[in-house]
N, C-alpha and C positions, 0 to 999 in steps of 0.2 A: 612680390615675394611672399608676403604672408608669414605665418609662423614656420620656421624651418627647424627648430629643435625644441626639445621637451625635457624638463628635468623632473626629479623625483617629487618635489613639492607640489608641482602642478598636476602630475599624474595622481598623486594622493587625493587631490581635490576632485579629479575626474572619477576616481573610484567612489568617493563619498557620494557624488551625484548619481552615479550608476546604481549604488546601493539604495539610495533614497527613492529613485524612480521605480525600481523593482518593488520596494517596500510598499509604496502607495498603492501599487496594483496588485499586490500579492493576494489579498482577500478575493478580489474579482477573479484572478486566475484559478484560485482554489474552488470558487463557487460554481465555476463552469467546468463540468466534466462530463464525459460521454455517457456513463450510466446515470440515469436520474435518481441515484441514491447518494446521500450526503458523505462522499468519501474522497473527493479530489484533493491531493495535497502537493502538487508540483509547486505551486506558488509559495507555500509555506516552507517547503524544503529549500528551494533556491534562495528565498529571502533570508532564511536563517544562515545559510552557507555564505551568502554574500555579505551579510552584516558582520559575520565572524571575520571575513577577510578585510572589510573596511575598518573594523576596530583595530586590527593588528597593523594596518597601514597607517592609521591616524596616530598610533602610539609610537611608530617608528620615526616619524618626523625627519626624513633625510632628503638632502638635495640629490643625492646620487640615485639615478633612475633605477639601476639594477638592484640596489638594496631595497628601494621602495616596492619593486615588483616582487622581490623575494619574500617581503613581509606579507604582501597580498596573497602570495602563493601558500605560505605557511598558515595564514589565518583561515584561508579557504579549505585547506586540507584538514585541519582539526575540526572545522565547523560543518564540513560536508555532510548532508543527509539526502537520502533517497538517490535514485539514479541521476536525476537532473542535477542535483547539487554536487555529486561526485564528478560528473562530466565537466561541469563548470570549473571545478577545482583542477581538473587535468588540463583544460584549455589554458589556464593561467600558470599551471606548472611549467608546461612547455614554453609558454610565452616568456616567463621569467628566466628560464635557463638560457634562452636565445640572447637576452641582452644582460646577462648577470654582471659583466664587467664594464658596462657603459655608464658614464656619468650623466650624459645626455643622449637622447636618440633623434635620429633624423626620420623624415617621413618614410624613407625606404626601409630603415631598420625597424620602425614601428610595425609596418605592414609585414615584414619578414617574421617578426616575433608573433603576430597573430597566426600566421601561416604554420610556424613551429608548434604553436599550442594545438592546432588542428591535428598535426601529425601525432603528438603525444596522446591526445584523447582518443583517436582512432585506434592507436596501438593498444590502449588500455582496455578497450571494449572488445570482448572476445568475438562476438557476432554483431558488428555494427549494423544498425538498421537505418536505411535512408528514409527521409521524411520526418526526421527527429532533429533535436538540437544540433546533433553532429553535422547534418547536411547545411543547416543555416550557418553554422560557424565556418565550414568549409568554403561554401560559395562566397560568403562575405570576405573572408580573408584572401581568397583567390583574386577577387576583384580589386581589393585594396593593393595587392602586390603589383598587378598590372598598371593601375593608375600611378603608383609610386615610382615606376620606372621612368616616367616622364615629368612627374609633378613633385616639386619639392615642398610644397605647402601642406603641413600636417592636417590643417582643417579640411582641406580638399580631399585628402586621402581618407580621413575619418567619414566624410560625407558619403564617399563612395562605398565604404564599408557598411554604413547604416542603410543606404538606399538598397544595396544588393541583398543585405540581410532581410529587409522587409519583402523584397521580391521573391527571395528564396522561401520565406515563411509562408507567403501566399501560394507557393507551389507544392507545399508538403501534402495536401490532399491528393495530388496527382501521383505522389509517390507511395503513399500508405492508403490502400483501398478503404480501410475502416474510417479513416478521417473524412474521405470523400462521402461515405455512406451517411455519416452523421452530420456532414457539412461543416466541418471545423478545420482549424489550423492546429499544429502541434504545440502543446503548452510549453515544453522545454525550450523550443525554439522561440517562442513568444517571450519567455523569461529572459533569454540571452539578448534578444533585441532591445528589451527595456534597458538592460545594463549598457549596451552600445549607445543607445539614444541619450542616456544620462551622461556618458563620456563626452559625446558631441556637444551637448547643451553647455556643459561647463567650459569646453574649449572656446565656444563661440560667445561665451559670456551671457547666454540667454537663460531665461527661466525654464525649468523642466517642462516638457510637454504635459498637457492636461491628462488626468487620469483616463486610462482607456475607455472606461464605461461611457464617458461623455464624448470621447473623441470619435469613436466609430461605432458602427452598429454592433451591439453586444453579441448578437448571434454569430457574427463572423469569428468571434474570439473564443468560442467554446474550446476548452483545451482537451486534448487527448494525450494524457501522459504516456511516456514510454511503456510503462507496465501495461496499461490498458490497451494502447495501440498494438503492441507486439504480441501480447498473450491473452488478455482477458477477452478478446473477442472471439476466441474459440469459446465453446461451452465451457463453463467453469470447471467441469469434470475433466476437460481435456488438458488443462494446464499440466504440463509435464513435470515442471519443478515448482512446487507449491509454496516454498518459503523464501521470502525476501530476506536475506541474511546479511547483516553488516557487522563488522567488528574491526578492532585494531589490535595489532601485536606489538607489544613493547618489547624490543629486543633485549635479550639477556646474554651477556658475554659467555656464561657457562654453557648455555645451550648452543650458541653460535660456534663455540670451538668444536663441538661434535658435529653440528649441522650448519656449515657456512651458508649465509643467505644469498640466493640469487633471485632477483625479482622475475626474471624470465621462467626459471625453473619452477618457482612457487606458483606462477600464473599457470603454468603447464599442469602441475600437480592438481590444482583446483579445478582446472577446466573440465576434468572427467566427471565432476560432481554436478554440474548444472550449466546454466547459460547466463547471459547478461552479466558476465564477469568483469569486474573492474578491480585493478590492483594498483595501489600508489604506495611508494615507500621513500623514506629518506634514510638518514643514518640511525635514527632512533626508533622509527615506527613504520609498520606496514599497515595500510588501511585497505580493507576488502569489502566489496559488494558483490553478492552473487544470488541468483535465484537457484536454490537447490532443494532437493526432495529430502535429503538427509543432513540437516544443518550440523548435527553432532560431529559427523565425519570431517566436515570442513573445518570446524573449530579445532579438532584434534591435529589436523595438518598445521594450523597456525601455531599451536602450542609447542611444536618442535623447535621453534625459533625464540620463544620468549613467553611473556604472560599476556593473557588476553584482557584488554581494557574496552570499555564502552561497547557492549554487545547489544544488537537490536535485531530480533527476529520476528517477522510479521507473516501471517498466513494470507497469501494473495488470493486464495480461492474464496475468501470471505473478507471483505474490506468494510469493516464498521469501526466506530470509535471504541476505544477500549477504556472503560471506566470500571474500576475494580468493584466487584460485588462483594457482599460479606456472607459469611457462612452461618447458617442457623443450625446449631449443633444440638444433639440430644442433651437433655438436662443432666442426667446422672451417668457417671462412667461406671460400668460394672467393674468389679475388681478382677474377675477372670475374663480373659479375652474369649469372645464368641468366635465361632468358626468363620462366619462370613459377615461382611458388611457391604452396603451398596451406597455410593455417593452419586447424586444426581445434580446436575446444573439446571436450574429452571429460571425463565424470565417471567416474572409475575407471581404474586403471592398465591393465586388460585392454582397455578400449575404446580407451585411448590407443595401445596396441600395434596394435590392429586398424586404426586410421586410418593409423599409420605404414606398416603392412605393405601397405595398398593405395595408398600414394603421397603421404601428407601430408608436407610439408617440415618443418613445426613443429607441435607439439601443445601446447595449453595445458590443463593438467589443472584442471578446474573445472566448473561446471554447476549442477545443481539446488540444491546446498547451498552452492556457493561461486562466485560470479559474478566473473569476472576483471574487472579495471578497464580503462579505455581504455588506460592506460599499459602494462599487461601485453600487450594485444593489439598495440599499436604495437611493442613490443620483439620480439614473435614475427614480426610482419611484417618488421621490419629483419633479424631472424635468417635470414629466407629469402634475403636478399641477391638479390632478383629484381627484373626490370623491372616485372613485373605479378603482383599477389598476389590470389588468391582467398581469402576468409575465410568459413568455415562455423561460425556461432555455436552451432548445434544446440540452442538454447534461446531461447524468446521474450524472456527477460529480458536476453539478451546482445546481441541484434540492434542495439539502439541504441548500446551502447558500441562495438561493431564499426564502426558507421557513423561514429561520432565519431572513432574510430582512423583510419578511411580518410581522413578530412578532414585530420587532423594529419600523417599519414604522408607522407614524401617519395616513396614508390613509388606507382605507379598501383595502386589497390585496388578490387576488386569484391567487395561483400558479397553472398553468396547467402544469402537469408533463411531458413535452415533452423531449424526450431523443435524438432527432436528428433534423437536420435542416428541412428535409422534413415533419416531424411531426409538427414542429412549423409553417411552411408555411401553412400546412392544417388547423391547428387550427385558425390561423389568418384569413384565407379566410372565415372560418365559423362564425367569429365574427360579430355580428350585432349591430352597434352603437346605434340603436334605441330600441334594445331588452331589456328584463328585465335581471337583473343580473344572476339569477339561470339558466334561459334557455340559456343564453350565456355560462355559465360554462359547462352545459350539452352537448351543441352543439359542443363546442371546444374539449372537451374530446372525444366525439363520432367520430369527424372528424379525430382526429389524430390516433385514434386506427385503422382506416381503411387503413392507409398508410403503405406500406412496404419500408424499407430503405436499399439501398445497398451502400457500400463504397469500394473505391480501394485505397490501400496504400502499401508501400514496407516493406519488411522484413528486420530486422537489423541483422539477422544471420541464419545459417542453423539449422533446427530442424525437428522433425516429431511430429505432434500432431494431435489427432482425426484421425489418420490413414493417414494424408496428409503429404507428404514430402515437406518441405519448404527449399528453398535455399536462402542465403543471397542476398539481393538486388532484388530478385524476386518480382513480384506484387502479392498481395493477395486480393481476393474478399471476403468481409464480407457481409453476409446477416443477417440483424438484429443482427450485432455484433459478429456473429460466422463465423470463417474462413471456406469457402466452396470451394473456388478454389485458385489455385496458378499457375502463369505462368511467364516466363522470359520477355514476352512482355505485355506492359501496355494494349494495345488494346485487345489482346486476353484474358487477365484476366477479362477486363470489359465485353467483349461479353459473356464469360462463366458465369459470375455473372448474367448478364441480363437474360440468358437462365434459370438459376435456379430461378430467381424471377418472370419472366413473365408467366402467364398462361391464360387460356381462359377468365377468368373474368377481365383481365387487360385492362384499357381503355386509361389511360394517363401515359406516362413516362416523367418525367422532368429530364433533364441532367444538373447538375450543375458542370461545369469543374473548376479545380483549377490552381494554379501557374504553376504545373508541367505538364499540359496537352497542347500539341501543337495543332494548328488549324487542322492540318492534322489528328491527332488522333481523335479529336472531330468529324470531318467529317466522318471518318471510322466508328465511333460508331452510328451516326445518320443514315448513310446509311444502316448499319447492321439492325437496328430496323425497318426502312421503308421497306427493302426488306423482311425480315423474319416475321414481324408482321404488315401487311398492315392495319389492323383495329385499330392499337394503334396510338393514337395522340402523337406527340413528341414536347416537348418544351425545348429550350436550353438557358441556362443562364451562364454568365461568373461570377463565384463566387469569384475568386482570392483567394481561401482559401489555406493555406500551407498544406503540408503533405498528403493531399488526392487528387489526380488528379481528381477523379471523386466521386460525390455523386449522387445517383439515387433515385428518388422518383417514386414509382409505386402505382397508384390508380385503 
């Protein structure tokens, strides 16, 4: 016979085990991501989501299965982060609705609830992509339902769910070409399987499986998160909708009386603004995740129904950690406002001095590893004490905060959308303190568009991408943000990068070296340019920037 029914208290213990197994492996899932730069967050997002679900389940302490599942669903909804976390919450939302009124569930009812969760999750995602967490959930549930038609033992049905989930995860590279190219399985699917494995271990009364890093060959498990797998494998410039936008709307009676809320209509309204859309709602809250190019428009639609709570907007074209930088303001404020001010964001004190020396009024130190907040940029704009302020973000990840600061600020602000330090320097050189506002804006935009940017940084692990084999700790040369060369020697990577950037039209090369570049290597690079490109003028600056030993500007 085996176990033929399951109550709420036992299910709560399964949830604890699932959350714990995911938690133990979360760092490993994070550390393994497709691009060899430190930015994978599927493990973290799913772990925080599941932990929130487990806490809610733990505090509900009910024997009623439906009520326990409802608590899990509520906790997951409130704690969901990132695509993978939101999809996880959708799976258990559908799951809990299917067995809402059940005191205990049978093997067949449990399998049917997993199946119902899959329906809900697919419905919530605007353009479902196969080879992701959705596929793993679908294949696993389908198998569980088939087995449960003949089998009354709950453990046997859960074993079928886990076994098919693993098989489906192993098939994800066949469905998503990019996973196959990098030789990995999907990370969201891996995260879901960890939860299911935890459920099964608790049911069988066994210890949780060992952490994955010791259980299987690490390289099989490198994760390609939904964002990366679906979009970032185009050139970053080709990402159509650049901002991963998440927010919740807390419904307000006053607004609902004018605009009654319909989840389907709301989803349809939002679908015109982007893709990867997920919408979840209950009686009090609607939660939204969307990749959009104009997050402001999306937030405005949400505000029709209530107030916005817990917003998170990230620029997907540049995924680096965001640690706030601080602004170094001019010492004294003149009493009269000057006509113009220029705010520049710089990573590294040497780069900051460079911007100041060629005319920036205020410099915010931040950038690749520390993105300043909107508040920091507003403060810098105010410190300029000018009627019109130009802002040079010098990083794709800061442009949006700058635009937000422009809206909040009392000054008239123009954001010049510079994505790199070389672009910012070129724009600033083109600025004319005596010129009219519109011609300044045009001149700055035109100037930065003429510049080519090269960057040298190191790889955090082995991978193959765009046909290039990359080894951990090797140096990569990025031309306009795309990996074009890799070499174990810093100087060689820099030279090969320069060769790919320099052509007959190149006139000036500016070398900005960082904390990790020795004088010896700098000299090798400048000699290389002088010997091989005698007509090109070379300028060298000590930028003192972290992580990037070299930044090259080619004009």
